ZAFI-8278 format. One record per residue: x, y, z of N, C-alpha, C in turn. Coordinates in steps of 0.02 Angstrom, whole numbers, padded with zeros to 5 digits, always signed. Layout:
BEGIN
XYZXYZXYZ/...
//
This chain:
BEGIN
+03670+00541+00507+03582+00559+00495+03554+00502+00509/+03500+00499+00534+03454+00442+00538+03414+00438+00478/+03404+00387+00460+03344+00370+00403+03290+00415+00387/+03259+00426+00458+03182+00469+00462+03216+00535+00443/+03273+00545+00476+03302+00622+00451+03293+00629+00377/+03359+00578+00364+03355+00590+00283+03305+00568+00231/+03244+00535+00262+03197+00523+00210+03156+00612+00210/+03148+00645+00270+03133+00695+00278+03151+00757+00239/+03225+00754+00250+03262+00784+00202+03255+00786+00141/+03250+00735+00100+03252+00715+00041+03181+00733+00025/+03128+00728+00049+03073+00753+00035+03054+00830+00038/+03081+00862+00074+03079+00929+00078+03122+00953+00027/+03176+00918-00001+03231+00950-00052+03182+00939-00130/+03138+00886-00132+03103+00877-00195+03042+00918-00185/+02998+00929-00150+02948+00982-00136+02957+01045-00135/+03022+01070-00125+03057+01140-00113+03032+01183-00181/+03037+01158-00231+03044+01176-00292+02972+01209-00294/+02916+01159-00282+02841+01180-00282+02825+01231-00259/+02850+01246-00189+02832+01309-00144+02871+01367-00167/+02921+01346-00189+02966+01417-00210+02950+01455-00268/+02911+01415-00305+02892+01448-00368+02807+01459-00362/+02782+01445-00304+02696+01456-00310+02680+01393-00277/+02616+01409-00259+02576+01348-00225+02565+01298-00281/+02561+01237-00242+02552+01173-00276+02483+01164-00298/+02473+01144-00377+02418+01159-00391+02392+01082-00420/+02331+01060-00425+02316+00979-00439+02278+00986-00502/+02282+00943-00556+02262+00969-00614+02205+00887-00613/+02141+00897-00624+02100+00832-00650+02111+00800-00683/+02169+00808-00741+02169+00769-00800+02163+00783-00855/+02117+00842-00848+02090+00869-00928+02151+00896-00955/+02181+00889-01007+02225+00904-01055+02206+00953-01115/+02139+00971-01100+02117+01005-01164+02138+01082-01161/+02173+01097-01118+02205+01180-01111+02288+01154-01127/+02315+01204-01129+02386+01200-01155+02425+01198-01100/+02413+01193-01047+02437+01201-00963+02485+01158-00972/+02554+01170-00962+02604+01104-00958+02580+01091-00876/+02603+01011-00873+02594+00972-00817+02656+00916-00806/+02644+00900-00739+02696+00865-00727+02685+00812-00688/+02722+00731-00689+02680+00676-00640+02734+00671-00580/+02722+00673-00531+02764+00666-00475+02739+00607-00421/+02771+00580-00390+02763+00528-00347+02727+00565-00295/+02670+00522-00255+02640+00569-00184+02683+00543-00125/+02694+00591-00093+02743+00591-00029+02710+00529+00026/+02645+00507+00018+02635+00455+00048+02656+00401+00021/+02670+00385-00034+02685+00330-00081+02733+00277-00022/+02725+00210-00033+02763+00161+00005+02835+00130-00047/+02888+00120-00008+02936+00115-00055+02933+00068-00097/+02886+00017-00083+02891-00051-00133+02853-00010-00202/+02796+00023-00197+02778+00055-00248+02792+00096-00270/+02854+00139-00244+02900+00184-00283+02949+00149-00332/+02960+00092-00287+03024+00041-00330+02984+00004-00390/+02915-00010-00389+02882-00049-00429+02868+00003-00492/+02859+00075-00485+02855+00124-00527+02903+00139-00549/+02978+00142-00526+03031+00155-00556+03036+00108-00624/+03045+00034-00586+03057-00020-00647+03010-00013-00698/+02933-00007-00687+02892-00010-00755+02922+00062-00798/+02919+00108-00770+02938+00176-00802+03007+00171-00846/+03053+00151-00809+03113+00137-00848+03119+00095-00895/+03071+00036-00897+03073-00020-00948+03044-00006-01006/+03003+00065-01006+02977+00096-01054+02999+00147-01083/+03036+00197-01042+03080+00263-01065+03129+00248-01042/+03172+00299-01075+03266+00308-01052+03264+00335-00990/+03294+00299-00935+03303+00343-00881+03369+00337-00850/+03408+00356-00910+03476+00372-00881+03496+00434-00844/+03451+00472-00857+03469+00550-00814+03464+00533-00756/+03439+00466-00715+03443+00445-00653+03509+00409-00621/+03564+00414-00667+03611+00369-00675+03667+00419-00624/+03715+00378-00581+03759+00427-00544+03806+00469-00590/+03796+00531-00554+03837+00585-00588+03789+00613-00629/+03733+00605-00648+03680+00646-00699+03652+00696-00650/+03631+00745-00661+03581+00812-00643+03539+00779-00606/+03504+00731-00626+03442+00712-00586+03468+00647-00535/+03526+00628-00533+03538+00569-00467+03535+00590-00406/+03532+00658-00389+03546+00685-00324+03463+00711-00308/+03427+00703-00250+03460+00660-00203+03435+00597-00227/+03476+00548-00192+03481+00481-00224+03442+00453-00166/+03365+00457-00172+03315+00414-00143+03269+00390-00192/+03213+00353-00177+03165+00330-00193+03113+00364-00236/+03084+00424-00172+03043+00460-00200+03064+00517-00257/+03124+00545-00256+03155+00584-00298+03157+00537-00379/+03195+00482-00371+03194+00441-00417+03138+00421-00470/+03081+00406-00412+03014+00386-00440+02992+00437-00479/+02986+00510-00447+02959+00552-00482+02988+00558-00537/+03043+00564-00548+03080+00591-00610+03055+00531-00666/+03069+00454-00642+03045+00415-00685+02972+00409-00703/+02935+00430-00668+02864+00430-00673+02853+00493-00730/+02882+00546-00720+02864+00600-00759+02891+00584-00823/+02951+00559-00845+02973+00543-00898+02917+00488-00947/+02891+00444-00908+02833+00393-00939+02791+00446-00965/+02750+00494-00903+02695+00519-00902+02711+00567-00985/+02772+00614-00976+02776+00654-01030+02786+00622-01098/+02806+00557-01111+02815+00526-01165+02758+00498-01192/+02709+00479-01152+02652+00453-01179+02590+00514-01175/+02606+00557-01186+02560+00624-01208+02524+00645-01152/+02563+00649-01086+02515+00679-01026+02452+00673-01021/+02438+00616-01026+02372+00600-01012+02362+00578-00936/+02289+00586-00899+02289+00578-00847+02310+00515-00811/+02284+00458-00864+02291+00402-00857+02360+00362-00859/+02398+00406-00878+02485+00389-00884+02532+00400-00823/+02488+00439-00772+02502+00467-00703+02457+00428-00640/+02445+00375-00665+02407+00336-00606+02443+00299-00551/+02499+00261-00586+02545+00224-00545+02513+00193-00472/+02456+00156-00484+02421+00115-00426+02392+00176-00378/+02393+00237-00410+02360+00288-00368+02406+00313-00311/+02479+00310-00341+02536+00338-00307+02573+00405-00332/+02517+00428-00377+02552+00497-00425+02503+00547-00403/+02540+00605-00425+02493+00655-00432+02535+00704-00487/+02465+00736-00512+02490+00792-00578+02495+00854-00565/+02540+00872-00572+02547+00952-00548+02557+00997-00597/+02559+01075-00585+02558+01117-00649+02612+01167-00631/+02651+01150-00565+02713+01188-00556+02760+01139-00553/+02818+01174-00603+02891+01144-00625+02917+01110-00565/+02925+01044-00555+02965+01017-00503+03052+01027-00514/+03080+01047-00570+03125+01048-00584+03176+01075-00526/+03242+01054-00509+03276+01079-00469+03333+01094-00484/+03376+01135-00466+03449+01135-00474+03468+01118-00556/+03499+01073-00588+03526+01052-00655+03469+01006-00670/+03433+00962-00624+03380+00918-00653+03321+00964-00671/+03319+00966-00750+03272+00974-00776+03204+00933-00794/+03144+00945-00759+03090+00886-00792+03055+00913-00859/+03056+00849-00912+03044+00864-00964+02974+00887-00968/
//
């Protein structure tokens, strides 16, 4: 499989739960209501930024869920791992919109991005 095809497939698998469970809804960051939100990587983010986001978030929170053999280790690509790491950081910091900025490479979503056995916190 070519790198472009693998990237497209990975992006599709990452975003599939968002569309299966309803339309993707963005939040303006107002956490006044009790709506559960998650932080995910923007699909347009470049690889260097995603890697920086993983390193930053995983230096602050426990990212063992991304380890090989763990439920969130697959698909094994940067956008998937960055989304999980960024969300772990976002959730641990109180779900404030400023905790999901990541150099403007993140989105706050109201649709649970969990998939298979990988449950986003």
